[in-house]
N, C-alpha and C positions, 0 to 999 in steps of 0.2 A: 572622504577627501582629506583625511588626516595624513596620508602618505603621499610623498612626491612621486608622480608617475616616472617610470624609467625613461619613457620617451621625452618627458620634460627635461630630465638631466642631459639626455643626448642632445636635444635641441639647444639648450642653453650653453653647455660647455663646448659643443661643436661650433656654435656661432662665435663663442669667444676665441676658439682656435682659428677659425677663418678670419677673424678680425685682427689676429696677431697679438692678442693681449695675454694669452696663456700658451704654454708649451704643449706639444702633442702628448707628452707623458702626463702632465698635470691634467689635461683635459680628459684623457682616458681614465685616470685614477678617479676623478670626480664622477665620471659617468658610471663606472663600475660600482662605486659606493660600497655598500655592505655585501654585495654579491661576491661570489668566488671568482668568476671569470666571465667576460663577454667576448663573443666572436661574431663575425659577420659572414653570411653565406650569400652567394648569388651576385657578388660584385662584378661589374663588367671586366673581362680579362682575367678573372680569378677562377680557376676550376673548382676550388674547394673553400672551406672556411678559413678566414684569416683573423688575426688579432685586431683589436679595436684601434690601436695606434696606426697600424698599416691601413686599415679600412678608412679611417678619417682622411688620410693622405690620398687614397685612391678616389674617394668621393670628390675631394677638391680637384684632383687631376682630371676627373671626369666632367668638371664644369660646375659642380655644386658650389654655390656661393652663400647659401643660407639654409637654415633648417627650421621648419614650422612644426608645431605640435598639433596632433589631432586626438580628440577624446570622444570618439563616437559612442552612441548608445542606441538601442533599438528605436527606430523611428526618427533618429536625430544624427545624421552623418557629420557631426561637428568637426570642421577642419579638413574634411576630405574633399578630393576633387576628381576621384575616379582613377582608373576604370572600375567596373563592378567587382572584378576579381580581387583587386587590391582592397577595395572598400570592405568586402566580405571578410577578408583575413584581419583587417584592422578592427572590424566590429567584434570578431571572435576574441581578439586580444584586449579590446577595450581601449586601445591606444595605438598610435603610430607616429612616425616622423615623415614629413613630406619635404623633399628638397626643392630649393629654388635655384634657377640657373641651369639645371639639368633635370629631366623628368625621371627622377629616382625617388623611391620611398623605402622606408624600413619598418618592419613589423617585428616585435619581439616575441620569441617563444621561450618561455621560462621552464627550466627543468630543475627539480629539487631531488637530491639523493642523500642518503646517509641516515643514521639513527637519530631519534629524537634528542635534541640538545646539541647535535653536531651535524646539522643539515647544511649541505653545500648547494648553493644556488648558481646554476649556470644559465646564461642567457645567450641565445643565438638570434641575431638580428637577420631577418630575411630581406634582402634588397630586391625590389621589384620595380617595374616601370609604373609610372603614374601619369595621369593626364595633366597637361599644362593648362590649368584653369584656376580661377579664384577659389579659395577654400570655402566650404559651405558654412554659412551662419556665424562667421567670426566677427565680432564687433570691434570697433576701434577702442583704444584704451579709455578715451573720454566717455564713449557710450557705455562701456563695461562698468566704469566707476559710478556713473549715474544710476544704472540699473541695479548695481549692488547695494547702493544706499537704500533704495526702496525695498529690495529683497531682504536686507537685514532687518528693516522695520517689520516686515511681514513675518519673518522667522521668529523674531523676538515676541511678537504678539501671539503666535502659535504656542511658543514655549510657555509663555505666561498663562495662556488659557488652559494648557494641559498640565500646568504645575510641574513641569519637568525638573526644575531646580530642586523641588522638595520630594522627588519621587524615590529617593533611597540611594543606596551605595552604588548601584549600577550607573545611574546618571552622574553621580558625583565622580566616579572613576573616569567616565567618558569626558566630563568637563576638564578634569585634571590632565587627561591625555591631550586634549585640544590645547590647553595652555602651554604644555611642554612643546608641542609642535609649533605653536605660534611663536615661541621664543626662537626656535631653530629656523623659522621661516625667513628670517632676515638674511640668511646666507644661501637661500635656495638658488636665486638667479646668479648667473655668472658675471664677471666683470664686463663692462661695456653696455649693460642694460640701463635704461633711464630710470631715475628714482621713482617716477610715476608707475612704472611697471611693477616695481617691488611693492609699492603701496597697494596697487590693485590686487596683486597676488595674495598679499597678507589678508586683505579684506575678503577676497574670494574664499580663502581657506577658513576664515572665521565663519562665514555664512554656510559653507559646506559642512563644517563641523556641527553647527547648530542644527542643520537639517538631519544629519546622521543621528544626533542625540534625540531629537524630537521624533524621528521616524522609527527608532528601535522598539521592539516589542516590550521591552522592560522599562521604557521611559514614558512618563506621562500617565494620564488617567484613563485613556481609552483602553477598554478591555475586549469589547465585542468585535466580531469580524467587521460589522458595518462601520463601527467607529474607527477601526484601524484603516479601512478603505477610505473613509472620509478624510482622515488625517493625511493619507498618502496623496489624495487629490490636491489638498492645500499645499503640501510641501513640494510636489513634483516640479512646478514651474520655478520655485525658488532654487531647487537643486540645479535645474537647467541653466538658470542665470549664473550661478556660481561656476559651473563648468565652462560656460562661454567666456567668463572673465578670466579663468585660469589660462585658457588657450590664448586669449588676447594678450595676457601678460608675457607668456613665453614667446609669443610671436612678435613682440614689440621690436626686437632687434631687427628682424627682417622688414617690418613695416617702416621703421625709421630710415633704414638704408635705402629702401625703394623710393621713399619720398625725397631722398637726397640730403 
C-alpha cells in the first residue's frame, strides 16, 4: 500500500474536475502521473478509445457527478456494487472506479512496453455498466479513523514481537520507502477534499506500510512455514482495515456531497 492506486488518482482528480476546482487538463495530467498515456474505451457514444480529457467530459455529459474508489480483494468486494461481470474485472485488476449519478464504472488495464530502464506504461480504462447500489463494506471516515487507530496498535505490536525494526537492511529499506511515501502522501488527494480525509489516508498508508513490512518473507523473526502462516493470520485483518480506510478517504468527496 506504498503506491497510490491509479483508480484513486482518477477518482480524486475526477471529483475535483466535476467540482470545478481544477481544469480538465490539470485533472488529466494528475491522473496520468508517471504513466505514458491513459485512454478510455467503451464510453457511451464513442466507438473507440478516446483521450482522458475528452473521456472525463463525456462522463460528466453522461450524468456522472462523482467517482468512488473500489479496492477489491479475493473474498472482499470492497467498494463494488455489481454486476458480477464488472466485479470480476475489478477483482482481476485489484481496483476500479464506480460512478455516481450515472451507472458507469471504469477498470484499468495496464500495458508496459520497452526495454529495461525505458519502460512505457499505457493504461486503458474500460468503461462498463455498474449496478446502482451502495458500495460494499465502505466505512464512514469516522469509522475508518477509529478502526485504524486500533489497527495501528495491533500492527505495531506484531512488528515489535517479530523484531522487524532490527531484522536487517531489507526491513530498513522498506521503512525508508514508507517514510518517503508518507511525506508525499500529503499531496495525494485533490483540492476539495476535507482535511479529515487526508488525515485518514495518511494513517491508512502508515498502517498498510507496516503490514507490508511485517508480512514480507525477509522481515521479522518467523522462518518456518507455520510461523509465516500464523503471521499472515494476524496481519490479514489489519491490512483489510487499512484498505477500507483508503477507500473511505478517496470516497469522502462523494459522501460529503451526498450528505449536502
